[in-house]
N, C-alpha and C positions, 0 to 999 in steps of 0.2 A: 484419777479417771477410773470409773467403775469397770471391772473386768467381767466379761461375759463368761458364765459357767458352762462348760461343755459337758454334756451328759455322755459318759462312756457306758457302753452296754454292761449290764450286770453279768456276773459269771453265769455260765450256762447251768441251768438247773438239771441235776442228774435224775433221769427217769429210770423206771424199771428196765426199759428197753433203750439201749444206746442208739444214737444215730448211726445209720448205715454209712459205709465209706462213700457211697455216691451222694448221700445227703450232706455229709460233711464237706465234700468237694464242692457241691453246689452252693453251700453257704459261703465258702471261701470265694468262689467266683462272683457271687452276687455282691460281695463287699466292694468290688470294683465300681459299682454304681455310685456308692456314697463317697468313695475316695479313688477316682481314676488314677492309675499308676503314673502316667506321664504328667498329670496335673500336680503331682507332688513336687514337681520342679518349680512351680510358681512361688514367688515371694514378693510382696509389696508391703513396705513398712506402713503404708497408709491403712492397711487392714488391721493393724495392731489395735488391741483394745486396752492398752496400757502405755505408760511412759516408762521407758527402760531405766532411766536414772532413778526415778521414784521407786521403781520395783527393787533396785539394788539397795537404796537407802532404807526402804521399809523393813528390810531384813535386820537392820541394826537394833531393832527394839528388843530382841532377845539376847543381845550380845553384851559382853563386858564393855562398858562405855569407854574406858581408857585404851582399849585395844581397837576400837572402831577406826581411828585415823590410820593405824597400821594396816588394817584391811584395805582401806581406800588406796593407800600408798602401793601396796602389793598389786592390786588390780590395775593400777595406772601404769605399771612398768611397761606393759606391752599388750597388744590385742590378744595374744595367747593367754596371758595372765588374766585379762578381763574375761575371756571366754570361760576359763576354769572357774572363776568366781561368780559367774552370772548364770548358773543353772536355773535360777528362778525366772530370769528374763526369757530364756529359751523355752521354758515350760509354758509360760504364758503365750509365747509366739506359736508354739506347736498346737496349743489348745485352740487357737484362733483359726486353724486350718481344718478342712475336712479330714476325717480319719476313718480307718477301716472298721473299727469296732471289734477287731480280732484281738482279744485281750490276752496278755501274758503278765507275769510278774516282771515289771520293769526294773532294770538297774536304776534308772532315773538320772544317771549322770555318766553315760557310757562313752566319755571321750577317750581318746587313744591312750592317754597315760593312766587311765583307770583299768588297764589290763596289765598283768604282770605275773611273775612267778611266785608261788605260794607253797609252803610246806603242808603236806597232808599229815594226818595223825600218824601215818606209817613212816613219816620222815622222807617221803618222796617229794620231788618238786613237780607241781602242776602249773601250767599256764592257765590263768583264769581271770574272770572279772574280780575286781578287788575293792570297789567302793559302793556302799549301799545306803548312804545317808538319805537319799531321796527315793528309795525303793517303794513302789506302790503298784497295784495292778493298773494297766493302761494299754492302749493300742501298741502293738509290737513295733510299728514303724517309727514311733517317737524315739526309741533307743537307736534305731538304725540311722535316723536323721542326725542325732547328736554325734554319733560316731563319724558319719560322713563329713559333717561340717568341721569337726575337730581335725580331721586329716588335712583339710585345705588350710585351716588357720595355722596348724603346726607347720605345714609346708612353707607358707609365707613367712613364718617366724624365722625359718632357717634358710631362706632364699632358695628353696627347691623350685625347679621349673614347674610351670603350670601343667605341662604334659605329664610330668612325674606325679604331681598331685592328682591329676585325673586318673592316672593308672592306679594310684593307691585307693581312691574311692571305688573305682570299678572292681578292683581286686577284693576289697572288703565286702561290697554288696553282692558281687557274684558268688563269692565263697559262702556268704550267709545263705543265699538262695540254694546253692548246690547242697550244702549240708542239711538245710531244712527239707529238701526233697528226699534226702537219704533217711532222715528221721521219720518222714511220712510213711515209710515202709517198715520201720523197726518196731519191736515190741516195747511196751512201756518200761519194763525192767532194763532192757538193753540201753534205752535212752538214759535212764536214771544213772546207770553205772558207767556211762561213757565219760571220758575226760581226756585232757591233752597232757601227757607226761612230757617232761623236759626234752627227751630225745625227739619226740614228734615235733615239738616246737622248733628245735634247732634245724630240723629237716626243711623248714620253710625257707631258710636262707640259702643263698648260692654257695656252692662248694668252697669257693675261695674265702667266704666269710665265716664258715662254720667253726673253724678252729678258734678264731678270735672271739666269737660269741660264747663258745664253751669256756674259754679262759675267764671271761668276764663273769659268767654265771658261777663258776667255781669260786672265784674270788668273793663275790657277793654272798654266796652260800655260807662261807666260813665266817664272814664278818657280821652278817645280819642275824644275830641270835641274841638271846638274853645275856650270854656270857660275853659276847662282843660288845654289847651295850654297856655291860658292867665295867669292862676294861676302859671304855672310852668316856663314860658319863659319870663315873663315881670317884670319890676320894674318901679316905678314912679320916674321921674326925672323932676324937675321944674314944677310939677303939671301935667305932661303928661306921659302916659304909653310909655315905651320904651322896645324893645326886648333886652334881655340880650345878650351880646356877649360872645363867647367862641372860640377864634381863634384856628385852622383855620375852625372849623365847622360852626361858625356864626361870621361874621365880619361886622362892621358898614360901612355905606356908607356916603360919603360927601353929604351935603345938595343939591348941584347942580346936583349930580347924581340921588338923590331921586326925584328931580323935573323933571328930564328928564324921569324917569320911569312914573311918574304921567301924564305928558303931552303927552307922546308918547305910551309907552307900555300899560299902564292901560287904557288910552283913547281909543286906538284901540281895546283892548280886550273888553271893554264895548259894543262896537258896534256889537260884535259877539253873545251877549246874546239875548235870546228871549225877546220880548218887556216887558212881565210881570216881568221877572227876572231882566231885566235892571232897571225897576222901583224900585224893591226891592234893588238892588245893589246901586242905587243912594241915598238910605237912610244912607249909610255908607260913612265915610271920611277916607282917608289914614292917619294913625297916625305915622307909622314907617316902615322902610324896612331894611333888612339885606341881605347880600349874604350868602348862605347856602351851605354846602357840604352834599350830600345825597348818600347812597348806596355804591356800589362797582364799578360797570360798569359806573355809572353816574358821578363819581368823576372827576372834571375838567370841566364838563359842567356848564354853568352859571345857577344858581338857586337862585331866590329871594324869601324870605319869607316876606310877606307883612301883616301888622296888620292894619285892618280897625276898626274904632270905630263907633258904632251906635249912634243914637241921644240921647239915655238914658245915654250913657257913661259907661254902665255896660254890654253891649251886643256886645262883640268883634266878629270879623270875620277874620280868618286867611286864606289867599290864597297863594298858592305856584305857582310861575311862573317858569317853567323849560324849558331850552333851548332844542329845537328839531332840530336834523339834519336829513340827509337822513337815511332811514331804512338800516340796515346792509344787507338786502336782495335786495336792489335796484341794486347793482352791478351784481346780478346773475339772476334777473328776468327782470323787466322793471321799469322805473321811476314812481314815484307816480303821480297820476292825479291831486294832490293838489299842488298849487304853494307854499303855506306856509306849512312847515312841522308840525307846531303846529296844523293846520287844519287837516292834515293827521292823527295825533295821536287822535284827538277828534272824527273824523269820524269813525276810527277803534274802539275806545272805545264805541261809541254809537251803532255800529253794533254788537259788541261782548257781551256787558254787558246787563243783563236783565233789569237793571234800572241804571240811571246815575245821578251823582251829578248835582244839578240845576245850579251851578256856573261854569261849564266847559266852556272854550272858548279859544281863541288864539289871538296872536298879534305879533308884531315885534318891535325890538329896534336895530337901525343901520342895520347891515347885519345879525343879528341873529333872528331866529324864536323862538317863545315860545308857550307853552300851559299852561293853568291855571286850577286849581282845588282847592277844599277846602283842607287845610293842614291835618286836622284831623277831618274827618266826620264819627266818630264811626268806623274808619278803624282799624280792628284787624288783625294783621299779625303774624302768628306763627313763631317760631324759629325751626331750625332743631332739637335742643335738646328737644323741647316740643313735636314734632310730632314723634320723633324716636321710642318711645315705641308703637306708634299707627300707624306706617307708612302704612301698608296695608289698614287700614280703611280710613285714610286721602287720600290715593291714589285713592280709589274708588270715593270719592267725587270729586276729581280733574278730573278723567276720565269722569264722568257724566257731569260735568260742561263744560269741553272742547267740548264734543259732542254737547251740547246745543248751545254753542257759534258758533261752525262751522255750525250747521244746519240752523242758521239764514241767512247765506250768501251763503252757498254751496248747493249742491243737495244731501239730505240725502239718497234718493233712489239709486243714483249712488254710493255713498260711501258705503252704505250697501251692494250693489251687489259686489263691489270690495272686501270687507272684507269677505263676505260669512259667514261660521261658525266661522271665526276669529281665529281658532286654529293656522293656518300657520302664520297669521299676528302677533299674540301674541308671538309665538315662535321666529319669526324674530326680533321683537322689543326687546325681552328679551336678545337675543344674542348680538344685536347691543348695547344695554345699557351697558352691561359689557365691551365690547370691546372699546366702546367710553370712558367709565370711565377710562380704562387703558390709552387711548390716552391722556385724560385730565391730568392724573397724570404725564405723560411724558412732556406735554406742561408746566405744572406748575413747574416741576423740572428745566426745561430749563430757565424759567423766574428767578427762585431763583438763579441759577448759574450765569446768566447774571448780576444780581444785585450784587452778591458776587464778581464778577470779575470787577465791576465798569463800565460795558458796558451799564447798564441801571440805571438811577437815581432813588433813593428810599429815602423816608423820614425815 
């Protein structure tokens, strides 16, 4: 079924004279005409311009064929897993709705587990957005809708009461609006330098939970490093460290393929690093590489886990090179300005995150684009089971963080003017979140039925 292309407003052209505050506020308020805030709560699957199952299957074209059944199997496990793997489905659905035209750099997949703790270059922990495979400029409310719907889907996955799920959505959206109102009065530099350190993140939780949260964070901080990965994922063979295999999650590569990676992908990636970081990277030597399976929606995309050894032999560095294709939003907005989709991902990551891993970069191998980052850089990702008892509090942190990410590239004064007191926007998003969670369950059930009927391959 042909998909209707939704034209998103081009970035505002910068003139010699900037818009006055009153003009920016008026532009934000006028966006309510094209996308009424309460109307954001409407959802009818009859308005779709695509078939959800076909959209999921169409993404298999660029994936490793033998891993495609594993992708289907993981998505079929639960409605939550389907939601995680169906960013392309929701992108098409959001594009079929009226939008504000108030553009930001979208995360593109702002579901609740794509927020977590991340190490800054100064080795502090920040709470931030963490996934940018689908990043692209687009209307700000698309990310908010993805977050709101994910909270309801995750709540249902863990038998959280509807009233509690409503509270989580309200908390996330209200905090987004409150923080955006604050950014509307802040200077550009103050917005850019703002971030959420781990102590501020812990403060979102109730006093009785804070000690437990701190213990879990400290435990993850110690384990989730290159050294921790080295101890867990390697063994010594013929006097050299080797990454242990665990098919199909980690599979070894022939020597000639590893050499191809070193001579082309890694060599090209090296040139995208800042000069000082390139000098640091040059102190390491590639020791082993495996192909890796990660996540749900990413299953089938080519992912390499590369072990580098420092000169001491006891200072490992793990980098993950992940295939990057076009954003799921490109079919509905406009193509990326970046020729390499790995560069698109890293540019979005740097725009949205308050601090970014020193080893991020990109490269190509054959006709595939890749981006690179440290595999475990004190990255602490929660599970839905862990956050379910504290869902409204975690949602507040997500809403505030998403507002900060959007304010770095968008116009917070325009967005704040569009939101107003935010009651209508919050109610609209809450209704949409429940209705879209219902839609997600229907889409998941259809995938399960197709697998059972033998129409879709599954492992």
